[in-house]
C-alpha positions in Angstrom: 0.0 0.1 0.0 2.9 2.4 0.8 4.5 1.6 -2.5 1.3 2.5 -4.4 0.9 5.7 -2.5 4.4 6.6 -3.3 3.9 5.8 -7.1 0.7 8.0 -7.0 2.5 10.9 -5.4 5.4 10.6 -7.9 3.0 10.7 -10.8 0.8 13.5 -9.5 4.1 15.4 -8.8 5.2 14.8 -12.4 1.9 16.0 -13.9 2.0 19.0 -11.8 5.5 19.6 -13.0 4.2 19.5 -16.7 1.5 21.9 -16.0 3.7 24.5 -14.1 5.0 27.2 -16.1 8.4 28.5 -14.6 7.9 32.0 -16.0 4.5 32.3 -14.2 5.9 30.9 -11.0 8.9 33.5 -11.1 6.5 36.3 -12.1 4.4 35.2 -9.2 7.2 35.2 -6.5 8.6 38.6 -7.8 5.0 40.0 -7.5 5.0 38.7 -3.8 8.3 40.3 -3.1 7.2 43.5 -4.6 4.0 43.4 -2.4 6.2 42.9 0.7 8.6 45.7 0.0 5.6 47.9 -0.4 4.2 46.9 3.0 7.6 47.5 4.5 7.8 50.9 3.0 4.3 51.7 4.2 5.4 50.7 7.8 8.2 53.0 7.5 6.0 55.9 6.3 3.6 55.1 9.4 6.3 55.2 11.9 7.7 58.3 10.6 4.3 60.0 10.7 3.8 59.0 14.4 7.3 60.3 15.1 6.6 63.6 13.7 3.3 63.8 15.7 5.2 63.1 18.7 7.7 65.7 17.8 4.9 68.4 17.3 3.6 67.4 20.8 6.9 67.5 22.4 7.2 71.2 20.9 3.9 72.2 22.1 4.5 71.0 25.7 7.9 72.7 25.9 6.2 75.9 24.9 3.5 75.5 27.6 6.3 74.6 29.9 8.1 77.8 29.3 4.7 79.9 29.6 4.1 78.2 32.9 7.8 79.2 34.2 7.1 82.9 33.1 3.8 83.0 34.8 5.4 81.6 37.9 8.1 84.3 38.0 5.7 87.1 37.4 3.6 85.6 40.1 6.5 85.8 42.5 7.4 89.3 41.6 3.9 90.4 42.1 3.8 88.5 45.4 1.4 86.0 44.6 2.9 82.8 45.8 -0.4 80.6 45.3 -0.4 81.4 41.6 3.4 80.7 41.5 2.8 77.4 43.3 0.1 76.3 40.9 2.1 77.3 37.9 5.1 75.2 39.2 2.9 72.2 39.9 1.4 72.3 36.3 4.8 72.7 35.1 5.8 69.3 37.0 3.0 67.6 35.3 4.0 68.6 32.1 7.5 67.6 32.6 6.5 64.1 33.4 4.5 64.0 30.0 7.4 65.4 28.3 9.5 62.6 29.6 7.1 59.9 28.5 6.8 61.5 25.1 10.6 61.9 24.7 11.0 58.1 25.6 8.1 57.1 23.0 10.0 59.4 20.6 13.3 57.5 20.9 11.5 54.2 20.8 9.9 55.2 17.3 13.2 56.7 16.0 14.9 53.3 16.7 12.0 51.3 15.1 12.0 53.6 11.9 15.8 53.0 11.5 15.1 49.2 11.8 12.4 49.3 9.3 14.6 51.4 6.9 17.2 49.2 7.0 14.9 46.2 6.5 13.4 48.0 3.4 16.8 48.5 2.0 17.7 44.8 2.5 14.6 43.9 1.0 15.0 46.1 -2.0 18.5 44.6 -2.7 17.1 41.1 -2.7 14.2 42.1 -4.9 16.6 43.6 -7.4 18.8 40.5 -7.3 15.9 38.3 -7.7 14.8 40.4 -10.7 18.1 40.0 -12.4 18.3 36.4 -11.6 14.6 35.9 -12.8 15.5 37.6 -16.2 18.5 35.5 -16.7 16.9 32.3 -15.8 13.4 33.0 -17.5 13.4 31.8 -21.1 12.8 34.5 -23.6 9.3 34.6 -24.8 9.1 33.8 -28.7 8.1 36.7 -30.7 6.8 35.9 -34.2 9.2 36.8 -36.9 7.8 39.4 -39.3 6.6 37.9 -42.7 8.9 38.3 -45.5 7.3 40.0 -48.6 7.8 38.0 -51.7 9.7 39.7 -54.5 7.8 37.5 -57.0 4.4 38.3 -58.1 1.5 35.9 -58.4 0.5 34.9 -61.9 -2.9 36.8 -61.1 -1.4 40.0 -59.8 -3.6 42.9 -60.7 -0.6 45.0 -62.1 0.5 42.1 -64.5 -3.1 41.5 -65.7 -3.8 45.1 -66.4 -0.4 45.2 -68.5 -1.4 42.1 -70.4 -4.9 43.3 -71.1 -3.6 46.6 -72.5 -1.5 44.9 -74.9 -3.9 42.6 -76.1 -6.5 45.6 -76.7 -5.2 46.4 -80.2 -4.2 50.0 -81.1 -4.2 52.6 -78.3 -6.8 55.3 -78.5 -6.8 58.8 -77.1 -9.5 59.5 -74.4 -12.1 62.0 -75.3 -12.2 65.5 -73.9 
């Protein structure tokens, strides 16, 4: 029974090999690689966008932090310690948010670098595969252009016209 199964598998494999077109297989593999490269590039773009958003948030929080510092100084100059204390408390809250955002920013920057390197490696592999595919892939047969025959067929219209003219007798002038 095992032998029969092995024979059947061998025959099925042989039939599939005959039905498989190597050009189609290579083209399909190349398409899959291009799709993967596109996904990686999209990932790089998404991470870069997130990093930019974080950068904008960090800048806004730093501006708020400076405002609160100025407000605290002015409140102290006027003698309003309660307002100065409130400004410093709010400034401390912003400082903790800034620390969290900076850590996220560093993490996204590292992730973006990794994805960029992966994208470059994958691009090199895709380029290498394309060159190998083009060298391995058998050239497609283009039909050769048909050659025009220099010999005229016996029933060629031009030959017929000249032979009919010769046999019609004397040449007459057309009427005006």
